[in-house]
N, C-alpha and C positions, 0 to 999 in steps of 0.2 A: 052815431059816433062809428061803432063798430061794424054797423051794416055801410057806412060810407067809405071805411076801411078795408072791407071785404070786395067792396065794386071794384069795377073799373075805374080809372084815372084818366081825366082828359092830360093829355101833354100838349095841346095846341096844334096839333099836327093833321087832326080828323083823323080820316082812316087812312090818311097815307102812312107809309113807314116811314120810322126816325132816317136821314139822311146817315148815311155810314154804318147803317147796322146788317145784321145777314138779312133780312127779309127786304132789304132794300136793295141787297148784292144780289140774291136771288133774283130780282124781279127785272134787272137791270140786264137788256138784251145784251149779248154776247158782242152784239156788232159794235156795242158803244161803250167797252171795256178797253181798257189799256192795256200798250204791251206787257209781257211780261218783265220786262227787263225794267220799264218805269216803274213797277210796280213795286219791285224786288229793290230798286234804288229808293224809293221813297220808303220802304219798311227800312231799310238800312239808317234813315235820317231819324229813324225814332229812337235810336241809340239803345233796343233791348239790351239784356244782360245775357251771360252763357247759358245760364241756368236758364233761362223762360226759352231761348233757341231750343236747347237742349228738350225740354218738356214738350216746344210743337213740335219737333221731329218725333219723338214719341208716340204723342196724338194722332200726328197724321199716320205711323205705323198701324197705329190702332185702329183707326177706319180705312185703311187698307188705302192710301195715295201714297203716290209713288211723288215722291219729292228728292229732285237733285240737289237741294241742298238745304240748311235748316230755314234760310229767309225764305226759297221755293216753298217750304212746308207750312210756316205761317202764313202765304200767300194762299195755297191750296187751300188752306183750313178756312180761310177766310169768306173764300168764292163758295164753298158749302154751306156756309153761313155758323162756323163754328169757333166761338172764342179759344182760342189755345191757352189764353192765359186765366179763364174762370175758374174761379174753386171750385164748383163742382165738378168740370171736367179732370180739374188736377183727382180728386178726390176717389171721381171714379177710374182712370188710371191706378191710383195705389191701391183702390179695392180689388179690381180687378186682377193686379199683378198680385194680391197674397191669396185670393182665390186658384188662381194656379198654381202659386206655390203650394197650399195646402194641396191640391188635388194631386199634384205630383210628388210630395209627399206621401200620403193616405191612401192615394190609390184609390178613392172615393169616388163614387158618381152622386152629385149633390144634388136631388130631386125638390123642385116646390113642395110647399105644404100640401095640402088637398084639401078642399073648403067642406065643413061639416056643412049637409044640409038642414035648410030649416033655420038658419042661423042668419041676422039680416047683418047686410054688410053694408047698409047705409051709414055715411059721418053722422058722427054725435048733432043732435040740435040743440044741445044743454050750452046756452050763452050767459055767461059770467055779466053781473050789473057792477056797479060802481061800488055799491055795499059787499058783494063778496067779495070783490076784488080787494078792497080794503081789508074785509076780514080776513082775508088770506095773508096779505102786507102784514099785519099786524102778529099774526098766528108767527110767521118767518122771522120778525122782530124778537119776538118772546121767548123765539126758541133760541137766536142768538143772546140774548139776555140772559138766557138761564146758561149755556153753554158759557159766556163769561165768566156769568157767576160761580158754575162750577168749578172752574180752574181757577179762579182767584180763589176760591174756598182751599183748593188742592195746593197753591202754591203757598197760601198763609199755614195752612196744615204744616205742610213741609219745613217753610221756615221757624215756625214755633216749636219741630222737633229737631230741627239739626241745628237752628241759633240762637233762638230765644231760650229751648231751656239750659243749655248747657253754659249760654251767658248768665242765665238766672244763679244757676248751679256754683258757678266760679265766683258770681257776686255775693254771695251767701258764703261762701268759703271765706272771702277776702274781708267780708264787714265782719263776721260773727266769729267765724273757726278758728281763724290764723290768728297764731300767738305773735305780739309785739315781740320785732328785732331791736334791738339796736347798733348800730353802724358808728365803729371811732375810725376816721379818716387821719393819715398823713402821707406827709412827702417829706424823701431826703434824696438826697444827692450823692454821690460818690469820686470823691476828690482826688486828687495824684499831686504829689508834692511840688512845688515850684524848682523847676531846673533851669539852667541859663546852656540850656543846647541848642543845636541848630537852629538855624531859621523856621526850617520845614516844621521841626519837632514844634519848637514854639508855635507856629501858626496855630495849630489844634491843641493849645496847653487848656484853652479857657474856653474850649466847647464840647459838646457831648462827646465826638466823636473819639478824644482822648481815653474816655473810659465807660465807651459802650460796651465793648466785651465784659468788662467787669459788672456792668449792669445788667448786661442779661445773664452771669453766672448768678449772679444774686436773685434776680425775679426766680431763675429755674428753679435755685436751691428750697428758696421758702415757697414753692404750690409742688414741693416733694413730696415724697412720705416720708422720707429721714424729717423734715421740720415738722410733719403733722406727728409721728411717731413722739418727736423730743416734746412738743407742745402737749402731749397728752400724758407724758412721765411727768413733767415740770406742773403744769395746770390741771390737769386732767380733762382731755379736752370729750373723751368720747363719754365721760362722767355727766359732764355738763350737756351734752347734748343727747344724753338719755334721759332725764328729767321727765317723769310722767306730764308736767305742767306746760310741755311742750305739743302742739298739735301733729296728730298722728303721721302729717305727710312730710313735717321738716322733723319730726322727733326720729330717734337712732334709735335702734332697737337694743334691749339690754343684750351684751355679748354680741355684739357684733363685730364680725371679721374687720382687717386693716383693712381691706378693698370698700367694704360699703362706708366706713370711718373717712375712707379717705375721699370719696365723692361726696359726702357732707362737707368735709372741707374745702373742697374746691369750688363747690357751691356757696360759704361763706365765708372763704377767704380770697379776694379778690388783689391780685396786684397787675397793674400797668405800666410801661415804660415807654418815656416820650421821648423817640431819639434825636427829634432836634434840639431840645433842651437838658436832654440827659437827666430829667427826674424820676425817680420811681414813686409811681403814687400806690397806695397801701391802702386797702378797705377791709376791715376784721367785723364781723357779724356775730353777735349772741344776744342770748335771751335777756342779759341785764349789761347794764351799762360799765359798773365795775369791771365784769371778766371780759368783757369785750375789751376793756382799756388795758386791762392785764395782758392778754396774749396780745395785742398789739404791741406791746413795750417789749413783751419778750421773743417775739420773732423779730423787732428792729436790734435787739442785743445778739440774738442768730446772724443777722447779716452784718453786725458789727464784726463779728469773730470769725466768719466767711472772709471778710476784706482784708481782716489782718492776714488770714491763714494763704489769699490768692499770691502772696508775693513774700509770703516768708522763706519758702525754698530758695528762690531768687536770691533774694538778701542773704542769706545762709553761706549758699553757694559763692557768692562773691566774697563775703568777709572773712570764708573759710581760706583761703589761701595766704591773704593779707596777714591775716592771723598768726597763722602757723610760720611765718616767714620770722615774723616781729618776736615770735616765743625762742626762735632757733638761734637768732641773732643775739637778744637777751642772755641766755643761756651760754652762749659763745664767749660774750663782754662779761659775766660773770665768772668765769674758768679764767678769763684772763687776768682777771682781777685779783683770784685766788693766787693764781700764779704768783704773781708782783710781793703779793702780802706775804706767802709762803717764803720766797727767797728773802725777802728780808728778815723774815722772822729766825728764819736760818742761818743767815750770815749776819744777822745782829746789826744790820744795817738799814737804817731809816731811809736815805738817798746818797746813792754809792757816788753821785756828782757832787752833792756838797762837802762827803766826806775826804773824796780826793782833793776839790779844791782847798779844802783846808790843812792836808798833811802837805800839799804843793807850796801853800801861806808859812807852811811853819820850814819844808826847805828852804823856801828863797829867804824867809830871816834868819835862820843859822846859817846859811853860805854868804849873808850880809856879813854876819858876826865873824864868822871865819873869814872873808877877806881883811877884813880890822883886822882882826889878831896876827893874820899873816902880816900886815901891813906893819904892825905895833913890833913883832920881832924882828923882823926888816932895818927897824929902825933902832933899834938895841944892839944888831947885830954890827950895826954901822959905826957904833961905836967903839973907842982903840981898846978899850978894857970895859967891856957891859959887865952889867951886874950882872951875874950868873943866877942867881934864885930867880928874879924878875925873868931873865930869858926863860929858865926852866919852867917858870910858873906860865909864861905865853905858849910855850910848848905844850906845854898839857892842856892847854885851853884847847888850843888848835887840835889836836889830837882827840879830846873829848868832842870837840863840835864834827871833826870829819865821821866820828862815829856814830855819833847822832843822824847827819844828813846820810848817811848809810842805811843806816837801821828806817827811817823815813822810807827811802828809796826802795828799799827791802819790801816795805810794806805795800805800796803800790807794783811791785812786779814781781814778788815771790811770794808761793804759798806760805798761807802760815801756819803755824801748828796746830791753833787750835779748828778754824773751820777748815781748811785743807785746800781753799782757795786764796786767789789772791783777791786784793781790791779792784785789779783792773780786771778779774775774770767776774769778779762777782757786778764792776758797775756794767761789764758787756751785757751779764746775763740779767740785771735790772733793764737795761737801756731795750734790750729784746722784748723782755715781757710787759713795758712801759710802751713799746711801739703797737704790741699785739694787744694790748688793751687799749691805745686808744683808735689802732682802726677797728676793732670788736666797737667800740665805742659810736663811731661814726654808721656804722651798717646797721647798727641799732637804732640810730637815730633816723638814717633813711628806712627801714622798714617801720617805725615807728609811724614818720609821714605817710607811706604806702596804706598803711591801715586805715589813718584818719581819710585820706582821699577814698579808699574802698567802704570806708562807713558813712560819708557824703552819698556818695554814689550810691550804697545801700537805700539811703534816708529817700533819694528822690525815686524810688520804686515804690515807696510805699502809698499806701491808700489807706485814704479814712472817711469815714461816714459822717454828712456832715447833715443835721436835720432841717429841713425847710417847714415841715409842718408837725409841732409836738402833738401827741397822741393825745385826745382828751375825751374823756368820758361823756356822751349826749345826757340831756337830761328829758327826751323826748322820744319817742321810738321812730326809728327811721323808714322799716318797714311792718308788715305790707304798706304799699301805696294803693289803696284799696282802689279808687277811683281810675287811676292811671290802668292797674293790671286788668279791671273789669273791663273797662272800653278795649285794650288791649285781645283779653278772649272774645269780645265781640266780633273784633275785625278777624281775628285769625279764625273762626269758626264760619264767619260770611265767606271769609275768602277761600275757604275749604268746599262750603257748599256750592259757591261759584263756578269753583273749578269742576267739582263732579258734576255739577249739571250741564257745563258747558259739553263736559266729555262725554256725558250720555246722549245731548242732541246731537252731537257730532256722529256717535256711533249708529243712535237710530235713523240716521239719515243718509248714511254708508249701507246699512243695512237694507234699509226700504226702498233705494233709488235702483 
């Protein structure tokens, strides 16, 4: 088969050249050739690319053919029996250009190597049979298999060193070393007192938007150092997590600083806020369930105090003005009442109006009697011979009644010898004092109404914490989740290895390219 392959092959044309080949064109007489324009037109119909035409012009220039165009270069090369698009011609053209560049750059003359005398220059007579060829193919396949096995072994070694070994260490820690931790979960929401405000304010009254700012404030406070220090002061947070029974990774060193304790606090106290529903979710992790529940309840108490203090200043500011106005009105009313009492005690009059009415009643009664006595006296005097004793008696009665009426009227208008003021003056003073008392009483009632209104508005600003899920101590450890954490560690290490290997491959390709 090798001899047949190396020998000449019959193409069916005998000794005649193949039509269209370079030999047939060389043997074609010049008289039988077509005109150049016809050949160029036929070459144009072949659809040659620009790269092929440029290559043909360069090959023509290399062989010293004067071509008027690229298509003429193709025509002349074919007349000379040279295929311009043959790979060998292209390689010769490129190698010749590189040799010329090397000569121009180095300035050296490249001479052919000399042949040592006595050495045979004949072709090798070693011909491989089928067994040797199969053996060489088998050797190449074995080399490929060995190379692949070596690469797989290196890959398995790298995976074992950078992925499996760290995963096994992490799994050993989670399953064997890690201290069981208990998590107490609770949920609460911050509510606002119901108010009959505007339609726009009542639109968001029942949603989490009404108290979202307060919820975020409480969340920030519970995750702050202030809450951690308060929890440590009340329940001994540092002492609990410094227990030697806790594994070294989760344990807090004895005498640790507040910053180190705060890092442990942020890992074990997780608080989240759902803005759509306005619910604050809290999870407190500790080494035993009782401590976890106690810490959760303490943090909830801190949150309640913080919520109460959020609007305390606003409520105090709203109540301060109304309370001060009410206190002033009340004091003015008391002063007016004291003035009325002083006048009543100093003048000995309980009610000036009733006293004046009583005196005027007496005056009217006595004046009626006086009129009757005067009529009786006139009746006695109309008698031609009146009884003088009766006339004098009636006149005495009239005089006594007139003096009595005059005294009573004097008590109303003239100053008394005991008090210094008349009953009319006392009545006027008491009327002024009572009017002032009534005015101050009305002002006090108005101030009291304003105080109640301010108290209602202040109560509308009150925030209170409503528990949705109360903290309950768990009976089984929540952490560590050994399987999930081990799987997560495997994925993390595998991802890191994959990123590093891809980066190294890209850098190696960039460097070697």
